[in-house]
py3Dmol code that shows the C-alpha trace and the ligand (Angstrom):
import py3Dmol

protein = """\
ATOM      1  CA  MET A   1      50.956 -81.058   4.626  1.00  0.00           C
ATOM      2  CA  SER A   2      51.601 -77.778   6.344  1.00  0.00           C
ATOM      3  CA  ARG A   3      53.586 -75.062   4.620  1.00  0.00           C
ATOM      4  CA  THR A   4      56.966 -73.883   5.701  1.00  0.00           C
ATOM      5  CA  THR A   5      58.563 -70.449   5.807  1.00  0.00           C
ATOM      6  CA  THR A   6      60.265 -71.181   2.478  1.00  0.00           C
ATOM      7  CA  ASP A   7      56.928 -72.160   0.886  1.00  0.00           C
ATOM      8  CA  TYR A   8      55.292 -68.953   2.033  1.00  0.00           C
ATOM      9  CA  MET A   9      58.212 -66.863   0.871  1.00  0.00           C
ATOM     10  CA  GLN A  10      57.598 -68.246  -2.613  1.00  0.00           C
ATOM     11  CA  LEU A  11      53.816 -68.003  -2.436  1.00  0.00           C
ATOM     12  CA  ILE A  12      53.585 -64.441  -1.202  1.00  0.00           C
ATOM     13  CA  ASN A  13      53.029 -61.880  -3.955  1.00  0.00           C
ATOM     14  CA  LYS A  14      55.621 -59.182  -3.300  1.00  0.00           C
ATOM     15  CA  ASP A  15      53.585 -56.674  -5.319  1.00  0.00           C
ATOM     16  CA  LYS A  16      50.518 -57.096  -3.143  1.00  0.00           C
ATOM     17  CA  LEU A  17      52.017 -56.831   0.325  1.00  0.00           C
ATOM     18  CA  PRO A  18      50.020 -55.088   3.010  1.00  0.00           C
ATOM     19  CA  GLN A  19      51.508 -51.629   3.378  1.00  0.00           C
ATOM     20  CA  HIS A  20      50.676 -51.442   7.049  1.00  0.00           C
ATOM     21  CA  ILE A  21      50.394 -54.347   9.469  1.00  0.00           C
ATOM     22  CA  ALA A  22      48.971 -53.832  12.972  1.00  0.00           C
ATOM     23  CA  ILE A  23      49.382 -56.445  15.689  1.00  0.00           C
ATOM     24  CA  ILE A  24      47.716 -57.087  19.054  1.00  0.00           C
ATOM     25  CA  MET A  25      50.320 -59.234  20.756  1.00  0.00           C
ATOM     26  CA  ASP A  26      48.129 -61.228  23.133  1.00  0.00           C
ATOM     27  CA  GLY A  27      48.652 -64.331  25.275  1.00  0.00           C
ATOM     28  CA  ASN A  28      51.958 -63.715  27.011  1.00  0.00           C
ATOM     29  CA  GLY A  29      50.422 -64.379  30.427  1.00  0.00           C
ATOM     30  CA  ARG A  30      48.707 -67.604  29.358  1.00  0.00           C
ATOM     31  CA  TRP A  31      51.872 -68.824  27.668  1.00  0.00           C
ATOM     32  CA  ALA A  32      53.801 -68.416  30.927  1.00  0.00           C
ATOM     33  CA  GLN A  33      51.060 -69.861  33.122  1.00  0.00           C
ATOM     34  CA  LYS A  34      50.974 -73.003  30.955  1.00  0.00           C
ATOM     35  CA  ARG A  35      54.633 -73.419  31.903  1.00  0.00           C
ATOM     36  CA  PHE A  36      54.006 -72.696  35.594  1.00  0.00           C
ATOM     37  CA  MET A  37      56.055 -69.539  35.231  1.00  0.00           C
ATOM     38  CA  PRO A  38      55.225 -65.946  36.224  1.00  0.00           C
ATOM     39  CA  ARG A  39      53.414 -63.832  33.652  1.00  0.00           C
ATOM     40  CA  THR A  40      56.474 -61.632  33.264  1.00  0.00           C
ATOM     41  CA  PHE A  41      58.328 -64.596  31.766  1.00  0.00           C
ATOM     42  CA  GLY A  42      55.738 -64.568  29.005  1.00  0.00           C
ATOM     43  CA  HIS A  43      56.333 -60.874  28.330  1.00  0.00           C
ATOM     44  CA  ARG A  44      60.090 -61.482  28.044  1.00  0.00           C
ATOM     45  CA  SER A  45      59.490 -64.296  25.636  1.00  0.00           C
ATOM     46  CA  GLY A  46      57.043 -62.076  23.754  1.00  0.00           C
ATOM     47  CA  MET A  47      59.846 -59.606  23.214  1.00  0.00           C
ATOM     48  CA  ASN A  48      61.666 -62.239  21.169  1.00  0.00           C
ATOM     49  CA  SER A  49      58.622 -62.789  18.973  1.00  0.00           C
ATOM     50  CA  LEU A  50      58.477 -59.065  18.414  1.00  0.00           C
ATOM     51  CA  LYS A  51      62.117 -59.034  17.295  1.00  0.00           C
ATOM     52  CA  GLN A  52      61.421 -61.766  14.740  1.00  0.00           C
ATOM     53  CA  VAL A  53      58.353 -59.962  13.436  1.00  0.00           C
ATOM     54  CA  VAL A  54      60.206 -56.658  13.043  1.00  0.00           C
ATOM     55  CA  GLU A  55      62.988 -58.439  11.188  1.00  0.00           C
ATOM     56  CA  THR A  56      60.620 -60.250   8.863  1.00  0.00           C
ATOM     57  CA  CYS A  57      58.573 -57.148   8.070  1.00  0.00           C
ATOM     58  CA  CYS A  58      61.753 -55.305   7.282  1.00  0.00           C
ATOM     59  CA  GLU A  59      63.052 -58.149   5.112  1.00  0.00           C
ATOM     60  CA  LEU A  60      59.761 -58.219   3.131  1.00  0.00           C
ATOM     61  CA  GLY A  61      59.695 -54.473   2.698  1.00  0.00           C
ATOM     62  CA  ILE A  62      56.524 -53.735   4.676  1.00  0.00           C
ATOM     63  CA  ALA A  63      56.169 -49.930   4.855  1.00  0.00           C
ATOM     64  CA  CYS A  64      54.680 -49.745   8.321  1.00  0.00           C
ATOM     65  CA  LEU A  65      54.295 -51.999  11.365  1.00  0.00           C
ATOM     66  CA  THR A  66      52.308 -51.053  14.483  1.00  0.00           C
ATOM     67  CA  VAL A  67      52.291 -53.144  17.654  1.00  0.00           C
ATOM     68  CA  TYR A  68      50.126 -52.726  20.730  1.00  0.00           C
ATOM     69  CA  ALA A  69      52.557 -52.894  23.663  1.00  0.00           C
ATOM     70  CA  PHE A  70      50.668 -51.164  26.462  1.00  0.00           C
ATOM     71  CA  SER A  71      47.144 -49.808  26.516  1.00  0.00           C
ATOM     72  CA  THR A  72      45.642 -47.029  28.633  1.00  0.00           C
ATOM     73  CA  GLU A  73      43.745 -49.878  30.358  1.00  0.00           C
ATOM     74  CA  ASN A  74      46.895 -51.901  31.157  1.00  0.00           C
ATOM     75  CA  TRP A  75      47.601 -49.629  34.177  1.00  0.00           C
ATOM     76  CA  LYS A  76      44.932 -51.735  35.962  1.00  0.00           C
ATOM     77  CA  ARG A  77      47.382 -54.665  36.099  1.00  0.00           C
ATOM     78  CA  PRO A  78      49.361 -55.438  39.280  1.00  0.00           C
ATOM     79  CA  ARG A  79      52.074 -52.837  39.893  1.00  0.00           C
ATOM     80  CA  ASP A  80      54.888 -55.392  39.578  1.00  0.00           C
ATOM     81  CA  GLU A  81      53.725 -56.429  36.115  1.00  0.00           C
ATOM     82  CA  VAL A  82      53.391 -52.813  34.979  1.00  0.00           C
ATOM     83  CA  ASN A  83      56.928 -52.070  36.268  1.00  0.00           C
ATOM     84  CA  TYR A  84      58.250 -55.151  34.534  1.00  0.00           C
ATOM     85  CA  LEU A  85      56.718 -54.107  31.213  1.00  0.00           C
ATOM     86  CA  MET A  86      58.149 -50.603  31.540  1.00  0.00           C
ATOM     87  CA  ASN A  87      61.628 -51.987  32.258  1.00  0.00           C
ATOM     88  CA  LEU A  88      61.307 -54.472  29.404  1.00  0.00           C
ATOM     89  CA  LEU A  89      60.497 -51.629  27.062  1.00  0.00           C
ATOM     90  CA  VAL A  90      63.656 -49.755  28.114  1.00  0.00           C
ATOM     91  CA  GLU A  91      65.648 -52.961  27.688  1.00  0.00           C
ATOM     92  CA  TYR A  92      64.136 -53.601  24.265  1.00  0.00           C
ATOM     93  CA  VAL A  93      64.806 -50.083  23.044  1.00  0.00           C
ATOM     94  CA  ASN A  94      68.382 -50.020  24.341  1.00  0.00           C
ATOM     95  CA  LYS A  95      69.198 -53.491  22.981  1.00  0.00           C
ATOM     96  CA  GLU A  96      67.553 -53.077  19.595  1.00  0.00           C
ATOM     97  CA  ILE A  97      68.138 -49.463  18.709  1.00  0.00           C
ATOM     98  CA  GLU A  98      71.394 -50.021  16.808  1.00  0.00           C
ATOM     99  CA  GLU A  99      69.913 -52.750  14.673  1.00  0.00           C
ATOM    100  CA  LEU A 100      66.691 -50.812  14.037  1.00  0.00           C
ATOM    101  CA  HIS A 101      68.777 -47.836  12.980  1.00  0.00           C
ATOM    102  CA  ARG A 102      71.056 -49.937  10.757  1.00  0.00           C
ATOM    103  CA  ASN A 103      67.967 -51.248   8.974  1.00  0.00           C
ATOM    104  CA  GLY A 104      66.743 -47.712   8.315  1.00  0.00           C
ATOM    105  CA  ILE A 105      63.710 -48.171  10.587  1.00  0.00           C
ATOM    106  CA  ARG A 106      61.963 -45.057  11.924  1.00  0.00           C
ATOM    107  CA  LEU A 107      60.599 -45.629  15.397  1.00  0.00           C
ATOM    108  CA  GLN A 108      57.432 -43.802  16.467  1.00  0.00           C
ATOM    109  CA  ILE A 109      55.344 -44.004  19.616  1.00  0.00           C
ATOM    110  CA  LEU A 110      51.573 -43.902  19.423  1.00  0.00           C
ATOM    111  CA  GLY A 111      50.156 -42.786  22.743  1.00  0.00           C
ATOM    112  CA  ASP A 112      50.935 -40.522  25.639  1.00  0.00           C
ATOM    113  CA  TYR A 113      54.418 -41.804  26.531  1.00  0.00           C
ATOM    114  CA  ARG A 114      55.243 -38.620  28.443  1.00  0.00           C
ATOM    115  CA  SER A 115      53.302 -39.888  31.465  1.00  0.00           C
ATOM    116  CA  LEU A 116      55.479 -43.025  31.627  1.00  0.00           C
ATOM    117  CA  PRO A 117      58.318 -43.387  34.180  1.00  0.00           C
ATOM    118  CA  GLU A 118      61.279 -41.055  33.598  1.00  0.00           C
ATOM    119  CA  ARG A 119      63.597 -43.921  32.562  1.00  0.00           C
ATOM    120  CA  SER A 120      61.175 -45.039  29.858  1.00  0.00           C
ATOM    121  CA  ILE A 121      60.759 -41.501  28.531  1.00  0.00           C
ATOM    122  CA  LYS A 122      64.532 -41.089  28.264  1.00  0.00           C
ATOM    123  CA  ALA A 123      65.051 -44.367  26.384  1.00  0.00           C
ATOM    124  CA  ILE A 124      62.149 -43.590  24.068  1.00  0.00           C
ATOM    125  CA  GLU A 125      63.302 -40.047  23.293  1.00  0.00           C
ATOM    126  CA  MET A 126      66.810 -41.243  22.556  1.00  0.00           C
ATOM    127  CA  ALA A 127      65.468 -43.827  20.114  1.00  0.00           C
ATOM    128  CA  LEU A 128      63.052 -41.406  18.482  1.00  0.00           C
ATOM    129  CA  ALA A 129      65.778 -38.842  17.919  1.00  0.00           C
ATOM    130  CA  LYS A 130      68.216 -41.401  16.592  1.00  0.00           C
ATOM    131  CA  THR A 131      65.878 -42.878  14.011  1.00  0.00           C
ATOM    132  CA  ALA A 132      63.871 -39.714  13.176  1.00  0.00           C
ATOM    133  CA  ALA A 133      65.476 -39.179   9.746  1.00  0.00           C
ATOM    134  CA  ASN A 134      65.391 -42.853   8.645  1.00  0.00           C
ATOM    135  CA  GLN A 135      63.569 -43.587   5.415  1.00  0.00           C
ATOM    136  CA  GLY A 136      62.841 -47.305   5.818  1.00  0.00           C
ATOM    137  CA  MET A 137      60.003 -49.049   7.605  1.00  0.00           C
ATOM    138  CA  VAL A 138      57.989 -47.016  10.107  1.00  0.00           C
ATOM    139  CA  PHE A 139      57.752 -49.002  13.322  1.00  0.00           C
ATOM    140  CA  ASN A 140      55.041 -47.740  15.680  1.00  0.00           C
ATOM    141  CA  ILE A 141      54.910 -48.946  19.244  1.00  0.00           C
ATOM    142  CA  ALA A 142      51.534 -48.162  20.799  1.00  0.00           C
ATOM    143  CA  LEU A 143      52.295 -47.310  24.415  1.00  0.00           C
ATOM    144  CA  ASN A 144      49.858 -45.933  26.943  1.00  0.00           C
ATOM    145  CA  TYR A 145      47.619 -45.923  23.889  1.00  0.00           C
ATOM    146  CA  GLY A 146      43.854 -45.975  23.675  1.00  0.00           C
ATOM    147  CA  ALA A 147      41.969 -45.293  20.446  1.00  0.00           C
ATOM    148  CA  ARG A 148      39.105 -43.382  22.107  1.00  0.00           C
ATOM    149  CA  ASP A 149      41.631 -41.207  23.877  1.00  0.00           C
ATOM    150  CA  GLU A 150      43.402 -40.621  20.555  1.00  0.00           C
ATOM    151  CA  ILE A 151      40.106 -39.633  18.876  1.00  0.00           C
ATOM    152  CA  ILE A 152      39.210 -37.229  21.682  1.00  0.00           C
ATOM    153  CA  ARG A 153      42.667 -35.634  21.439  1.00  0.00           C
ATOM    154  CA  ALA A 154      42.230 -35.171  17.714  1.00  0.00           C
ATOM    155  CA  ALA A 155      38.775 -33.628  18.186  1.00  0.00           C
ATOM    156  CA  ARG A 156      40.143 -31.243  20.802  1.00  0.00           C
ATOM    157  CA  SER A 157      43.084 -30.256  18.642  1.00  0.00           C
ATOM    158  CA  LEU A 158      40.801 -29.477  15.683  1.00  0.00           C
ATOM    159  CA  ALA A 159      38.380 -27.588  17.944  1.00  0.00           C
ATOM    160  CA  ARG A 160      41.275 -25.537  19.266  1.00  0.00           C
ATOM    161  CA  GLN A 161      42.338 -24.683  15.720  1.00  0.00           C
ATOM    162  CA  VAL A 162      38.780 -23.577  14.917  1.00  0.00           C
ATOM    163  CA  GLU A 163      38.680 -21.484  18.097  1.00  0.00           C
ATOM    164  CA  GLU A 164      41.948 -19.824  17.106  1.00  0.00           C
ATOM    165  CA  GLY A 165      40.584 -19.099  13.626  1.00  0.00           C
ATOM    166  CA  LYS A 166      43.144 -21.383  11.913  1.00  0.00           C
ATOM    167  CA  LEU A 167      40.578 -23.885  10.608  1.00  0.00           C
ATOM    168  CA  ARG A 168      37.031 -23.619   9.345  1.00  0.00           C
ATOM    169  CA  VAL A 169      34.412 -26.061  10.631  1.00  0.00           C
ATOM    170  CA  GLU A 170      33.720 -27.076   6.963  1.00  0.00           C
ATOM    171  CA  ASP A 171      37.370 -28.090   6.665  1.00  0.00           C
ATOM    172  CA  ILE A 172      36.986 -30.830   9.254  1.00  0.00           C
ATOM    173  CA  ASN A 173      36.874 -33.933   7.089  1.00  0.00           C
ATOM    174  CA  GLU A 174      38.353 -37.426   7.021  1.00  0.00           C
ATOM    175  CA  GLU A 175      41.678 -36.092   5.852  1.00  0.00           C
ATOM    176  CA  THR A 176      42.113 -33.318   8.442  1.00  0.00           C
ATOM    177  CA  PHE A 177      40.831 -35.653  11.147  1.00  0.00           C
ATOM    178  CA  SER A 178      43.306 -38.403  10.155  1.00  0.00           C
ATOM    179  CA  ARG A 179      46.088 -35.865  10.244  1.00  0.00           C
ATOM    180  CA  ALA A 180      45.252 -34.990  13.832  1.00  0.00           C
ATOM    181  CA  LEU A 181      45.728 -38.626  14.982  1.00  0.00           C
ATOM    182  CA  TYR A 182      48.996 -40.199  16.212  1.00  0.00           C
ATOM    183  CA  THR A 183      49.216 -42.004  12.871  1.00  0.00           C
ATOM    184  CA  SER A 184      49.264 -38.771  10.919  1.00  0.00           C
ATOM    185  CA  GLY A 185      50.663 -39.258   7.405  1.00  0.00           C
ATOM    186  CA  LEU A 186      50.637 -43.079   7.558  1.00  0.00           C
ATOM    187  CA  PRO A 187      48.415 -45.366   5.512  1.00  0.00           C
ATOM    188  CA  ASP A 188      45.637 -47.133   7.457  1.00  0.00           C
ATOM    189  CA  PRO A 189      46.433 -50.715   8.458  1.00  0.00           C
ATOM    190  CA  ASP A 190      45.637 -53.231   5.713  1.00  0.00           C
ATOM    191  CA  LEU A 191      45.958 -56.192   8.011  1.00  0.00           C
ATOM    192  CA  LEU A 192      45.313 -56.622  11.732  1.00  0.00           C
ATOM    193  CA  ILE A 193      46.740 -59.675  13.449  1.00  0.00           C
ATOM    194  CA  ARG A 194      45.571 -60.698  16.911  1.00  0.00           C
ATOM    195  CA  THR A 195      46.973 -63.718  18.675  1.00  0.00           C
ATOM    196  CA  ALA A 196      45.744 -65.915  21.533  1.00  0.00           C
ATOM    197  CA  GLY A 197      42.226 -66.565  20.235  1.00  0.00           C
ATOM    198  CA  GLU A 198      40.588 -63.285  21.310  1.00  0.00           C
ATOM    199  CA  MET A 199      38.447 -61.631  18.661  1.00  0.00           C
ATOM    200  CA  ARG A 200      38.107 -58.057  19.718  1.00  0.00           C
ATOM    201  CA  LEU A 201      39.770 -54.702  19.047  1.00  0.00           C
ATOM    202  CA  SER A 202      40.448 -53.665  22.645  1.00  0.00           C
ATOM    203  CA  ASN A 203      40.447 -49.935  21.861  1.00  0.00           C
ATOM    204  CA  PHE A 204      43.164 -50.222  19.208  1.00  0.00           C
ATOM    205  CA  LEU A 205      43.240 -47.951  16.137  1.00  0.00           C
ATOM    206  CA  LEU A 206      39.441 -47.669  15.963  1.00  0.00           C
ATOM    207  CA  TRP A 207      39.429 -44.842  13.384  1.00  0.00           C
ATOM    208  CA  GLN A 208      42.211 -46.268  11.256  1.00  0.00           C
ATOM    209  CA  MET A 209      40.772 -49.813  10.993  1.00  0.00           C
ATOM    210  CA  ALA A 210      37.533 -48.943   9.176  1.00  0.00           C
ATOM    211  CA  TYR A 211      38.550 -51.182   6.197  1.00  0.00           C
ATOM    212  CA  THR A 212      41.285 -53.327   7.721  1.00  0.00           C
ATOM    213  CA  GLU A 213      41.285 -57.097   7.145  1.00  0.00           C
ATOM    214  CA  PHE A 214      41.280 -58.940  10.500  1.00  0.00           C
ATOM    215  CA  TRP A 215      43.255 -62.150  10.963  1.00  0.00           C
ATOM    216  CA  PHE A 216      43.015 -64.085  14.205  1.00  0.00           C
ATOM    217  CA  THR A 217      45.039 -67.038  15.437  1.00  0.00           C
ATOM    218  CA  SER A 218      44.830 -69.107  18.623  1.00  0.00           C
ATOM    219  CA  ILE A 219      48.615 -69.146  18.827  1.00  0.00           C
ATOM    220  CA  LEU A 220      49.913 -67.319  21.903  1.00  0.00           C
ATOM    221  CA  TRP A 221      52.168 -64.358  21.183  1.00  0.00           C
ATOM    222  CA  PRO A 222      55.431 -65.934  22.450  1.00  0.00           C
ATOM    223  CA  ASP A 223      54.869 -68.793  19.987  1.00  0.00           C
ATOM    224  CA  PHE A 224      54.199 -66.425  17.054  1.00  0.00           C
ATOM    225  CA  ASP A 225      57.068 -66.624  14.589  1.00  0.00           C
ATOM    226  CA  LYS A 226      58.118 -65.857  11.043  1.00  0.00           C
ATOM    227  CA  GLU A 227      56.106 -68.735   9.585  1.00  0.00           C
ATOM    228  CA  GLU A 228      52.883 -67.545  11.276  1.00  0.00           C
ATOM    229  CA  LEU A 229      53.427 -63.999  10.059  1.00  0.00           C
ATOM    230  CA  LEU A 230      53.975 -65.171   6.496  1.00  0.00           C
ATOM    231  CA  ARG A 231      50.856 -67.342   6.760  1.00  0.00           C
ATOM    232  CA  ALA A 232      48.840 -64.308   7.869  1.00  0.00           C
ATOM    233  CA  ILE A 233      50.168 -62.258   4.955  1.00  0.00           C
ATOM    234  CA  TRP A 234      49.494 -64.992   2.447  1.00  0.00           C
ATOM    235  CA  GLU A 235      45.947 -65.517   3.717  1.00  0.00           C
ATOM    236  CA  TYR A 236      45.396 -61.774   3.603  1.00  0.00           C
ATOM    237  CA  GLN A 237      46.416 -61.841  -0.065  1.00  0.00           C
ATOM    238  CA  GLN A 238      43.697 -64.421  -0.785  1.00  0.00           C
ATOM    239  CA  ARG A 239      40.957 -62.047   0.404  1.00  0.00           C
ATOM    240  CA  ASP A 240      38.932 -59.827  -1.876  1.00  0.00           C
ATOM    241  CA  ARG A 241      39.016 -56.278  -0.516  1.00  0.00           C
ATOM    242  CA  ARG A 242      36.103 -54.227  -1.770  1.00  0.00           C
ATOM    243  CA  PHE A 243      36.089 -51.122   0.459  1.00  0.00           C
ATOM    244  CA  GLY A 244      32.294 -51.026   0.164  1.00  0.00           C
ATOM    245  CA  GLY A 245      32.377 -51.481  -3.634  1.00  0.00           C
ATOM    246  CA  LEU A 246      31.908 -54.606  -5.744  1.00  0.00           C
ATOM    247  CA  LYS A 247      34.125 -57.620  -6.367  1.00  0.00           C
ATOM    248  CA  LYS A 248      36.347 -57.327  -9.465  1.00  0.00           C
ATOM    249  CA  SER A 249      34.322 -60.023 -11.274  1.00  0.00           C
ATOM    250  CA  GLU A 250      31.022 -58.320 -10.327  1.00  0.00           C
ATOM    251  CA  GLN A 251      32.286 -55.006 -11.769  1.00  0.00           C
ATOM    252  CA  GLU A 252      33.156 -56.743 -15.022  1.00  0.00           C
ATOM    253  CA  ASP A 253      29.641 -58.318 -15.186  1.00  0.00           C
ATOM    254  CA  HIS A 254      28.142 -54.896 -14.610  1.00  0.00           C
ATOM    255  CA  HIS A 255      30.061 -53.334 -17.489  1.00  0.00           C
ATOM    256  CA  ALA A 256      29.319 -56.231 -19.865  1.00  0.00           C
TER     257      ALA A 256
END
"""
ligand_1 = """\
24
FPP
C 49.356 -59.211 26.162
O 49.513 -60.446 26.803
C 50.599 -58.506 26.057
C 50.876 -57.314 26.645
C 49.927 -56.584 27.498
C 52.181 -56.681 26.506
C 52.872 -56.870 25.175
C 54.293 -56.797 25.443
C 55.275 -57.520 24.820
C 55.024 -58.435 23.712
C 56.624 -57.390 25.355
C 57.575 -56.837 24.406
C 57.254 -55.514 23.909
C 57.999 -54.433 24.074
C 57.704 -53.202 23.294
C 59.120 -54.411 25.019
P 48.676 -60.697 28.149
O 49.562 -60.427 29.295
O 47.412 -59.922 28.132
O 48.405 -62.229 28.040
P 47.143 -63.027 28.612
O 45.952 -62.518 27.859
O 47.458 -64.433 28.318
O 47.044 -62.731 30.080
"""
view = py3Dmol.view(width=600, height=400)
view.addModel(protein, "pdb")
view.setStyle({"model": 0}, {"cartoon": {"style": "trace"}})
view.addModel(ligand_1, "xyz")
view.setStyle({"model": 1}, {"stick": {}})
view.zoomTo()
view.show()
């Protein structure tokens, strides 16, 4: 018998929640095509899944949620689809901002959003300013984001600091490097969810996901709902994270 949302709510250990969940929201196009609808219809429907996921993460008390909305490679898509996604983003931000703010969510953008259309920049900056002081969940939208691009930017910024005499080469370490990334100050993702059956990272948070647990589902993003998210979290909690060390039981054997 399959478990329901209520079952998962009881099963999930609230003391062992992932602090940071990252999501690759894939399959909008396929979802629409299966319904003989344009791909853009899938993106619109995907926006509703995103709303549910944000709500659920907030309800559970997840500290940080990061979603991949538009990659540096997505510019290769047909112009109409790119425009639609940009407009959808403005619509999403304008529609949701009050509720995000009410829930104490702090919105952040990972990626170079300043090269987006003017309308998108305006909507984003309004939302960033409005939620900047909020203390609740950090909600990162990766937009015009690419992990290699992010790493190169970080390397350049550190090199510049060395050139200006503000940093010593010996002080470049995991901590200073992490601080130069878009995710500065945030914990690394504990759990990565990717929908639609693809099992790759697609240039998403490459540095940050060194020890992340990956969870894949064949469900297409517009069909992803609260129950699926809870299932992912519960299954994540069943895993034994070792970070390169030993299992708990193995450590005990070793000390015996
Ligand atoms: C991948 O599906 C999805 C995207 C490239 C865009 C994600 C956007 C949303 C979920 C819309 C709502 C988000 C915001 C922030 C407004 P795909 O088009 O690659 O699907 P396919 O692999 O089936 O073609």
